[in-house]
C-alpha positions as a Markdown table, in Angstrom:
| # | Residue | x | y | z |
|---|---|---|---|---|
| 1 | Met | 10.7 | -54.0 | -16.0 |
| 2 | Ser | 14.0 | -52.6 | -17.2 |
| 3 | Thr | 16.2 | -50.3 | -15.1 |
| 4 | Gly | 15.8 | -47.6 | -17.6 |
| 5 | Leu | 12.0 | -47.7 | -17.5 |
| 6 | Ile | 12.1 | -47.6 | -13.6 |
| 7 | Ile | 14.3 | -44.5 | -13.7 |
| 8 | Ala | 12.0 | -42.9 | -16.3 |
| 9 | Leu | 9.0 | -43.5 | -14.1 |
| 10 | Ile | 10.8 | -42.1 | -11.0 |
| 11 | Val | 11.7 | -39.0 | -12.9 |
| 12 | Ile | 8.1 | -38.6 | -14.2 |
| 13 | Val | 6.7 | -39.0 | -10.6 |
| 14 | Ala | 9.2 | -36.5 | -9.3 |
| 15 | Val | 8.3 | -33.9 | -11.9 |
| 16 | Leu | 4.6 | -34.4 | -11.2 |
| 17 | Val | 5.1 | -33.9 | -7.5 |
| 18 | Ala | 7.2 | -30.7 | -8.1 |
| 19 | Val | 4.5 | -29.4 | -10.5 |
| 20 | Ala | 1.8 | -30.1 | -7.9 |
| 21 | Ala | 3.8 | -28.3 | -5.2 |
| 22 | Val | 4.2 | -25.2 | -7.4 |
| 23 | Val | 0.5 | -25.2 | -8.2 |
| 24 | Thr | -0.4 | -25.6 | -4.5 |
| 25 | Leu | 1.9 | -22.7 | -3.5 |
| 26 | Arg | 0.5 | -20.4 | -6.2 |
| 27 | Ala | -3.0 | -21.3 | -5.2 |
| 28 | Arg | -2.3 | -20.5 | -1.6 |
| 29 | Gly | -0.3 | -17.4 | -2.2 |
| 30 | Pro | -3.0 | -15.0 | -3.4 |
| 31 | Arg | -5.4 | -16.2 | -0.7 |
| 32 | His | -2.8 | -15.7 | 1.9 |
| 33 | Gly | -2.0 | -12.2 | 0.6 |
| 34 | Thr | -5.7 | -11.3 | 0.4 |
| 35 | Ser | -6.2 | -12.5 | 3.9 |
| 36 | Leu | -3.3 | -10.3 | 5.2 |
| 37 | Lys | -4.5 | -7.3 | 3.2 |
| 38 | Arg | -8.0 | -7.7 | 4.6 |
| 39 | Arg | -6.7 | -8.1 | 8.2 |
| 40 | Phe | -4.2 | -5.3 | 8.2 |
| 41 | Gly | -5.9 | -2.8 | 5.9 |
| 42 | Pro | -3.8 | 0.4 | 5.7 |
| 43 | Glu | -1.0 | -1.3 | 7.6 |
| 44 | Tyr | -0.6 | -3.7 | 4.6 |
| 45 | Asp | -0.1 | -0.8 | 2.2 |
| 46 | Arg | 2.4 | 0.8 | 4.6 |
| 47 | Ala | 4.4 | -2.5 | 4.9 |
| 48 | Val | 4.5 | -2.8 | 1.1 |
| 49 | Ala | 5.7 | 0.8 | 0.8 |
| 50 | Arg | 8.3 | 0.3 | 3.5 |
| 51 | His | 9.6 | -2.7 | 1.5 |
| 52 | Asp | 9.8 | -0.6 | -1.7 |
| 53 | Gly | 6.8 | -2.4 | -3.3 |
| 54 | Asp | 8.0 | -5.9 | -2.5 |
| 55 | Thr | 4.7 | -7.5 | -1.5 |
| 56 | Lys | 6.3 | -10.9 | -0.7 |
| 57 | Ala | 8.6 | -9.2 | 1.8 |
| 58 | Ala | 5.8 | -7.2 | 3.3 |
| 59 | Glu | 3.6 | -10.2 | 3.6 |
| 60 | Arg | 6.4 | -12.2 | 5.4 |
| 61 | Glu | 6.7 | -9.3 | 7.9 |
| 62 | Leu | 3.0 | -9.2 | 8.5 |
| 63 | Ala | 2.7 | -12.9 | 8.8 |
| 64 | Asp | 5.5 | -12.8 | 11.3 |
| 65 | Arg | 3.5 | -10.3 | 13.4 |
| 66 | Val | 0.5 | -12.5 | 13.3 |
| 67 | Glu | 2.7 | -15.5 | 14.4 |
| 68 | Arg | 4.1 | -13.6 | 17.3 |
| 69 | His | 1.0 | -11.7 | 18.5 |
| 70 | Gly | -2.1 | -13.2 | 16.9 |
| 71 | Ser | -2.9 | -15.3 | 20.0 |
| 72 | Leu | -2.8 | -12.4 | 22.4 |
| 73 | Arg | -6.0 | -12.1 | 24.4 |
| 74 | Glu | -6.7 | -8.6 | 25.6 |
| 75 | Arg | -7.2 | -8.1 | 29.3 |
| 76 | Glu | -10.4 | -6.4 | 30.2 |
| 77 | Leu | -10.2 | -3.1 | 32.1 |
| 78 | Glu | -12.0 | -2.4 | 35.4 |
| 79 | Pro | -14.5 | 0.5 | 35.4 |
| 80 | Ala | -12.1 | 2.5 | 37.6 |
| 81 | Glu | -9.3 | 2.0 | 35.2 |
| 82 | Arg | -11.4 | 3.1 | 32.3 |
| 83 | Gln | -12.3 | 6.3 | 34.1 |
| 84 | Arg | -8.7 | 7.1 | 34.9 |
| 85 | Phe | -7.7 | 6.7 | 31.3 |
| 86 | Glu | -10.6 | 8.8 | 30.1 |
| 87 | Ala | -9.7 | 11.5 | 32.5 |
| 88 | Arg | -6.1 | 11.5 | 31.3 |
| 89 | Trp | -7.2 | 11.7 | 27.7 |
| 90 | Thr | -9.5 | 14.6 | 28.5 |
| 91 | Ala | -6.7 | 16.5 | 30.2 |
| 92 | Ala | -4.3 | 15.8 | 27.3 |
| 93 | Gln | -6.9 | 17.0 | 24.7 |
| 94 | Glu | -7.6 | 20.2 | 26.7 |
| 95 | Arg | -3.8 | 20.8 | 26.9 |
| 96 | Phe | -3.6 | 20.9 | 23.1 |
| 97 | Val | -4.9 | 24.5 | 23.2 |
| 98 | Glu | -1.8 | 25.8 | 25.0 |
| 99 | Ser | 0.8 | 23.3 | 23.9 |
| 100 | Pro | 0.1 | 20.8 | 21.1 |
| 101 | Arg | 3.5 | 19.1 | 21.4 |
| 102 | Asp | 3.1 | 18.5 | 25.1 |
| 103 | Ala | -0.4 | 17.2 | 24.5 |
| 104 | Leu | 0.9 | 14.7 | 21.9 |
| 105 | Ala | 3.6 | 13.6 | 24.2 |
| 106 | Glu | 1.0 | 12.8 | 26.9 |
| 107 | Ala | -1.2 | 11.0 | 24.3 |
| 108 | Asp | 1.9 | 9.0 | 23.4 |
| 109 | Arg | 2.4 | 8.0 | 27.0 |
| 110 | Leu | -1.3 | 7.4 | 27.6 |
| 111 | Leu | -1.6 | 5.0 | 24.6 |
| 112 | Ala | 1.5 | 3.1 | 25.7 |
| 113 | Asp | 0.1 | 2.7 | 29.2 |
| 114 | Leu | -3.4 | 1.8 | 28.0 |
| 115 | Ala | -2.0 | -0.8 | 25.6 |
| 116 | Gly | 0.1 | -2.3 | 28.4 |
| 117 | Ala | -2.9 | -2.4 | 30.7 |
| 118 | Arg | -4.8 | -4.3 | 28.0 |
| 119 | Gly | -2.1 | -7.0 | 27.8 |
| 120 | Phe | 0.1 | -5.8 | 24.9 |
| 121 | Pro | 3.9 | -5.7 | 25.2 |
| 122 | Asp | 5.2 | -3.0 | 27.6 |
| 123 | Gly | 5.4 | 0.5 | 26.3 |
| 124 | Gly | 9.1 | 0.5 | 26.9 |
| 125 | His | 9.4 | -1.7 | 23.9 |
| 126 | Tyr | 7.6 | 0.6 | 21.5 |
| 127 | Glu | 8.3 | -1.3 | 18.2 |
| 128 | Glu | 7.1 | -4.6 | 19.6 |
| 129 | Gln | 4.0 | -3.0 | 21.2 |
| 130 | Leu | 3.2 | -1.3 | 17.9 |
| 131 | Ala | 3.6 | -4.5 | 16.0 |
| 132 | Ala | 1.2 | -6.3 | 18.4 |
| 133 | Leu | -1.3 | -3.5 | 18.2 |
| 134 | Ser | -1.2 | -3.6 | 14.4 |
| 135 | Val | -2.3 | -7.2 | 14.5 |
| 136 | His | -5.4 | -6.4 | 16.6 |
| 137 | His | -6.1 | -2.8 | 15.9 |
| 138 | Ala | -4.6 | -2.3 | 12.4 |
| 139 | His | -7.0 | 0.3 | 11.2 |
| 140 | His | -6.2 | 2.8 | 13.9 |
| 141 | Val | -2.6 | 2.0 | 14.9 |
| 142 | Asp | -1.1 | 4.7 | 12.7 |
| 143 | Gly | -2.4 | 7.4 | 15.1 |
| 144 | Tyr | -0.1 | 6.0 | 17.8 |
| 145 | Arg | 2.8 | 6.0 | 15.3 |
| 146 | Arg | 2.1 | 9.7 | 14.4 |
| 147 | Val | 1.9 | 11.0 | 18.0 |
| 148 | His | 5.0 | 8.9 | 19.0 |
| 149 | Arg | 7.0 | 10.5 | 16.1 |
| 150 | Val | 6.2 | 14.0 | 17.3 |
| 151 | Ala | 6.7 | 13.1 | 21.0 |
| 152 | Gln | 10.2 | 11.6 | 20.2 |
| 153 | Ala | 11.2 | 14.6 | 18.2 |
| 154 | His | 10.1 | 16.9 | 21.0 |
| 155 | Ala | 12.0 | 14.9 | 23.6 |
| 156 | Asn | 15.1 | 15.1 | 21.4 |
| 157 | Gly | 14.9 | 18.8 | 21.3 |
| 158 | Ala | 13.3 | 19.3 | 17.9 |
| 159 | Ala | 10.5 | 21.8 | 17.9 |
| 160 | Asp | 7.8 | 19.7 | 16.4 |
| 161 | Gly | 9.3 | 16.9 | 14.3 |
| 162 | Gly | 8.3 | 18.8 | 11.1 |
| 163 | Ala | 4.6 | 18.7 | 12.1 |
| 164 | Gly | 2.5 | 21.9 | 12.0 |
| 165 | Thr | -0.4 | 22.5 | 14.3 |
| 166 | Glu | -3.0 | 21.1 | 11.8 |
| 167 | Glu | -0.9 | 18.0 | 11.3 |
| 168 | Met | -0.6 | 17.5 | 15.1 |
| 169 | Arg | -4.4 | 18.0 | 15.4 |
| 170 | Glu | -5.0 | 15.3 | 12.8 |
| 171 | Ala | -2.5 | 13.0 | 14.7 |
| 172 | Met | -4.3 | 13.6 | 17.9 |
| 173 | Val | -7.7 | 12.8 | 16.3 |
| 174 | Glu | -6.4 | 9.6 | 14.8 |
| 175 | Ala | -4.8 | 8.6 | 18.1 |
| 176 | Arg | -8.2 | 9.1 | 19.7 |
| 177 | Ala | -9.5 | 6.5 | 17.4 |
| 178 | Leu | -7.0 | 4.0 | 18.8 |
| 179 | Phe | -7.7 | 5.1 | 22.3 |
| 180 | Asp | -11.4 | 4.4 | 21.8 |
| 181 | Asp | -10.7 | 1.1 | 20.3 |
| 182 | Leu | -8.5 | 0.1 | 23.2 |
| 183 | Leu | -10.9 | 1.3 | 25.8 |
| 184 | Arg | -13.8 | -0.6 | 24.2 |
| 185 | Pro | -14.3 | -4.1 | 25.7 |
| 186 | Ser | -13.3 | -7.1 | 23.7 |
| 187 | Arg | -15.9 | -9.2 | 22.0 |
| 188 | His | -15.7 | -12.0 | 24.6 |
| 189 | Asp | -16.4 | -9.5 | 27.4 |
| 190 | Gly | -20.0 | -9.3 | 26.2 |
| 191 | Gly | -20.2 | -5.5 | 26.6 |
| 192 | Arg | -20.4 | -5.6 | 30.4 |
| 193 | His | -18.1 | -2.6 | 30.7 |
| 194 | Arg | -18.9 | -0.9 | 27.4 |
| 195 | Thr | -18.4 | 2.9 | 27.3 |
| 196 | Ala | -19.6 | 4.1 | 23.9 |
| 197 | Pro | -19.7 | 7.5 | 22.2 |
| 198 | Asp | -22.7 | 9.6 | 22.5 |
| 199 | Gly | -25.6 | 8.3 | 20.4 |
| 200 | Glu | -24.9 | 4.7 | 21.4 |
| 201 | His | -24.7 | 4.2 | 25.2 |
| 202 | Gly | -23.5 | 7.6 | 25.7 |
| 203 | Thr | -21.0 | 8.5 | 28.4 |
| 204 | Arg | -18.1 | 9.7 | 26.2 |
| 205 | Pro | -17.9 | 12.3 | 23.4 |
| 206 | Ala | -17.4 | 10.9 | 19.9 |
| 207 | Arg | -13.9 | 10.4 | 18.6 |
| 208 | Gly | -12.0 | 13.7 | 18.3 |
| 209 | Ser | -15.1 | 15.7 | 18.7 |
| 210 | His | -13.5 | 18.5 | 20.7 |
| 211 | Met | -10.3 | 18.8 | 18.5 |
| 212 | Pro | -11.6 | 21.1 | 15.8 |
| 213 | Ser | -12.9 | 23.6 | 18.4 |
| 214 | Leu | -9.7 | 23.3 | 20.4 |
| 215 | Leu | -7.7 | 24.1 | 17.3 |
| 216 | His | -9.9 | 27.1 | 16.5 |
| 217 | Arg | -9.4 | 28.4 | 20.1 |
| 218 | Arg | -5.7 | 28.0 | 19.7 |
| 219 | Gln | -5.6 | 29.8 | 16.4 |
| 220 | Thr | -7.8 | 32.6 | 17.8 |
| 221 | Lys | -5.5 | 33.0 | 20.8 |
| 222 | Glu | -2.4 | 33.2 | 18.5 |
| 223 | Ser | -4.1 | 35.9 | 16.3 |
């Protein structure tokens, strides 16, 4: 076999390997993106928007979150812990009538503490805690983001961070969804400590159920 023929065969093999690699990557790409979109839901869309529509950059960010936090196993809460967190949430929700901004600030602290108690990164590292929560509670994590934004604006001296009373009420309701999610036992716990909304196992009101009435009371008081 001549040297020229050997070189030609090597080139052909190299080209075939390169083509196979490209086909494999293209085949994996959409499935990978679909998997991330299914896992992160609305967080996927937020990541894409934050990257100005660059889906590849957004998917790299989300994949990195999964790499860092995907193996996290949530610690189960003791019944007494659950009761303390529930009492704190009830107090914060009732405070909304007199001072929505203070109520959201307490909800912000409460979610940070509850997430820390479940084994997520400490609340002192908000961004890292939020990233970890987005991996395991993607469909409700934006409530935490919204109350944190108002709480930080309030702490820095801004009146409300640009949020009106209705927007703060919506943020509180959405934050309650994450609160309920974090308070609920993990699947591997087998429901031994489950505390469900009324109509299931019934010891806690459904998500945000008091908030519309609280807002109505506040508006009546102001008028």
